[in-house]
C-alpha positions in Angstrom: 17.0 67.8 -93.3 13.7 68.6 -95.1 12.3 65.8 -97.3 11.7 66.3 -101.0 8.0 66.5 -100.7 7.9 69.0 -97.8 7.4 72.7 -98.7 7.5 74.2 -95.2 8.4 77.7 -94.5 8.5 77.6 -90.7 6.9 80.4 -88.7 7.0 80.8 -85.0 4.5 81.7 -82.2 4.9 84.3 -79.5 2.3 84.4 -76.7 2.5 87.1 -74.1 0.4 87.4 -70.9 -2.5 85.3 -72.3 -5.6 85.2 -70.2 -8.8 83.4 -70.7 -11.8 83.1 -68.4 -15.2 81.5 -68.6 -17.3 83.6 -66.2 -15.5 83.6 -62.9 -13.3 80.6 -63.8 -9.9 81.9 -65.0 -8.5 79.1 -67.1 -5.4 80.8 -68.4 -3.6 83.1 -66.0 -1.1 85.1 -67.9 0.7 82.6 -70.1 4.0 83.5 -71.7 5.2 81.1 -74.4 7.4 81.3 -77.5 7.7 78.6 -80.1 10.6 79.2 -82.5 10.3 78.5 -86.2 10.8 74.7 -86.8 10.5 73.9 -83.1 8.3 71.2 -81.7 6.8 72.0 -78.3 4.7 69.6 -76.3 2.2 70.8 -73.7 1.7 68.3 -70.8 -0.3 68.5 -67.6 -3.4 67.2 -65.9 -6.9 67.6 -67.3 -8.2 71.1 -66.7 -4.8 72.7 -66.7 -5.6 74.9 -69.7 -3.6 73.1 -72.3 -6.3 72.7 -74.9 -7.7 76.2 -74.2 -4.2 77.6 -74.9 -4.1 75.7 -78.2 -7.5 76.9 -79.3 -6.6 80.5 -78.5 -3.7 80.4 -80.9 -6.1 80.3 -83.9 -8.9 82.1 -82.1 -11.3 79.2 -81.8 -11.4 80.6 -78.3 -11.1 84.4 -77.9 -8.7 85.5 -75.2 -9.7 88.0 -72.6 -6.3 89.6 -72.5 -2.8 89.2 -73.9 -1.1 89.0 -77.3 -0.6 86.2 -79.7 1.7 86.5 -82.7 1.5 83.7 -85.4 4.1 84.2 -88.1 3.4 87.7 -89.4 -0.1 88.0 -87.9 -1.2 89.3 -84.6 -4.0 86.9 -83.9 -5.4 89.1 -81.0 -5.7 92.2 -83.2 -9.4 92.8 -83.7 -8.7 93.8 -87.3 -6.8 90.6 -88.2 -7.8 88.8 -91.3 -8.8 85.5 -89.6 -9.3 83.5 -92.8 -5.8 84.5 -94.0 -4.2 83.8 -90.7 -5.9 80.4 -90.4 -4.6 79.4 -93.8 -1.1 79.2 -92.2 -2.3 77.3 -89.1 -3.4 73.6 -89.3 -5.2 72.0 -86.4 -5.9 68.4 -85.6 -8.5 67.6 -82.9 -9.1 64.7 -80.6 -12.3 63.7 -82.4 -11.2 63.9 -86.1 -14.0 66.3 -87.0 -14.3 65.0 -90.6 -17.5 65.8 -92.6 -19.4 62.4 -92.6 -21.3 63.2 -95.8 -18.1 64.0 -97.8 -15.5 61.5 -99.2 -12.0 61.5 -97.9 -10.9 63.5 -101.0 -13.7 66.0 -100.5 -12.8 66.4 -96.9 -9.3 67.3 -98.0 -10.3 69.7 -100.7 -13.4 71.6 -99.4 -11.4 74.2 -97.4 -8.8 74.5 -100.2 -11.5 75.5 -102.6 -13.7 77.6 -100.4 -11.0 79.3 -98.2 -7.8 79.2 -100.2 -9.7 79.7 -103.5 -7.8 77.0 -105.3 -9.3 75.3 -108.4 -10.6 71.8 -108.0 -7.8 70.1 -110.0 -5.1 71.9 -108.0 -6.9 71.1 -104.7 -7.2 67.4 -105.5 -3.6 67.2 -106.6 -2.5 68.7 -103.2 -4.9 66.5 -101.3 -3.6 63.4 -103.1 0.0 64.3 -102.2 -0.9 64.6 -98.6 -3.1 61.4 -98.5 -0.1 59.6 -100.0 2.1 61.2 -97.3 -0.1 59.7 -94.5 -0.3 56.3 -96.2 -3.9 56.6 -97.4 -3.4 57.4 -101.0 -6.0 54.8 -102.2 -8.7 55.9 -99.8 -9.9 59.1 -101.5 -13.3 57.7 -102.5 -14.2 56.3 -99.1 -16.3 58.0 -96.5 -15.3 58.5 -92.9 -17.5 55.8 -91.5 -15.7 53.3 -93.7 -12.4 54.1 -91.9 -10.9 53.1 -88.6 -10.3 55.8 -86.0 -6.6 55.8 -86.8 -7.3 56.2 -90.5 -9.8 59.0 -89.8 -7.1 60.9 -87.7 -4.6 60.4 -90.5 -7.1 61.9 -93.0 -7.6 64.8 -90.6 -3.8 65.4 -90.6 -3.8 65.2 -94.5 -6.7 67.7 -94.6 -4.8 70.1 -92.4 -1.6 69.7 -94.4 -3.5 70.3 -97.6 -3.9 74.0 -96.6 -0.1 74.2 -96.6 0.2 75.5 -93.1 3.4 76.8 -91.5 2.3 75.8 -88.0 0.5 72.7 -86.9 -1.5 72.4 -83.7 -2.4 69.0 -82.3 -4.9 68.6 -79.4 -4.3 65.2 -77.9 -4.5 63.6 -81.4 -4.2 60.0 -80.1 -6.5 60.1 -77.1 -9.5 58.7 -78.9 -7.6 56.0 -80.7 -7.3 52.3 -80.0 -3.8 51.5 -78.7 -2.8 49.6 -81.9 -3.5 52.6 -84.1 -1.7 55.2 -82.0 1.7 54.4 -83.4 0.6 55.1 -87.0 -0.4 58.7 -86.1 2.6 59.3 -84.0 4.9 58.1 -86.8 3.3 60.8 -89.1 3.9 63.5 -86.5 7.5 62.4 -86.1 8.0 62.7 -89.8 6.4 66.2 -89.8 8.8 67.2 -87.1 11.8 65.8 -89.1 10.6 67.8 -92.1 10.9 71.0 -90.0 7.2 71.8 -89.3 6.6 74.1 -86.4 4.4 72.1 -84.0 2.5 72.9 -80.8 1.2 69.6 -79.4 -1.0 68.8 -76.4 -0.3 65.2 -75.5 -0.3 62.5 -72.9 2.2 60.4 -74.8 5.3 61.0 -72.7 7.6 58.7 -74.8 6.7 60.7 -78.0 7.2 64.0 -76.2 10.6 62.9 -74.9 11.7 61.7 -78.3 10.3 64.3 -80.7 9.8 67.5 -78.8 12.5 70.2 -78.6 10.9 71.5 -75.4 8.2 70.3 -73.0 5.9 72.7 -71.1 4.2 71.5 -68.0 1.0 73.4 -67.2 -1.2 73.2 -64.1 -3.9 75.5 -62.9 -3.7 77.8 -65.9 0.0 78.6 -65.5 3.3 77.3 -66.8 4.9 75.4 -63.9 8.0 74.2 -65.6 9.5 74.1 -69.1 12.7 73.1 -70.7 14.5 70.5 -72.9 12.1 67.5 -73.3 14.5 64.9 -71.9 15.3 67.0 -68.8 11.7 67.9 -67.9 10.4 64.4 -68.4 13.5 62.6 -67.1 14.5 65.0 -64.3 11.7 67.4 -63.4 12.7 70.2 -60.9 9.3 71.3 -59.7 7.4 69.2 -57.1 4.1 69.5 -59.0 5.8 68.3 -62.2 7.5 65.4 -60.3 4.1 64.3 -58.9 2.3 64.5 -62.2 5.0 62.5 -64.1 5.2 59.9 -61.3 1.5 59.3 -61.7 1.6 59.2 -65.5 4.6 57.1 -65.9 3.7 54.7 -63.1 -0.1 54.4 -63.0 0.2 51.8 -60.2 1.9 54.2 -57.9 -0.1 55.1 -54.8 0.9 57.8 -52.3 0.7 56.7 -48.7 
C-alpha cells in the first residue's frame, strides 16, 4: 500500500545485451536484466564484477559500448535521447554522498529542481522540505554538509534525489561509507521507499537487507549475471557454485577454505 505522502508512478527498466569496456578490459559482457515497475532488485557480487558500472550505465553516467537500455518511456542508449528529461525520472544515491559542501542542506535539495526541472524557488523548497521531513531531517535545512554525520549526509542525498520526483531510484552501495551505527537509519528509509512502491535497483553488500526487502537478487561476477531469482532463495539456497562461494565468504567472514 502506498503511503499518503508518496506520489510514485512506477516505471521499469529493460536492459538488453549491455556491454561496457575500458580499453581492452570488458567490464560488462552482454547483460540482460529487467526491473518491473515497483520492483526492488538488489545487485550483489564481488568487487570488480561490474555492478556499479551497470548502475551508472542506466542513467548514462557511463556510456555503454553496445546494447539497449529502456528506462520508463526513454531509450537511454538512443543518441538522440533528451538526457536531462530522462534523468529527471531517475534518482541516484552514491557511496560518497556527493553533496555540494558550499550549499546548505536546503540548497542541495533545491538546486537541481530549480536549474533542471525549472521549478520556482518556493515550490522547490516546499518539495525539499517534504522530503527532508521524510528522511527525518526536517529541521536541518540551514545546516551545511560538514555539520552533519555521514549517515545524515546520506539521508540528505536521498532527500535530494527524491525531490526530483523520480520514478526509479538507483543506489550504489549507499551504506558502504557509513559507520555501523548509522547504517540502519539509511536502510530504514530505503525499506520505506520500497514499501511505497518505488522501483529500485540497488548495489549492496547488506545481505540481510537484500533478503528482506528485495523482490529479486542478481548475483554478478566477471561482468556477467551468474544467478538471479527470488531474494530469499538466491541468498538462502544459491544454486551456482560461484554464488555459493561468494555468499559463504560474505555471510561467514571467518570461513577459510582448506
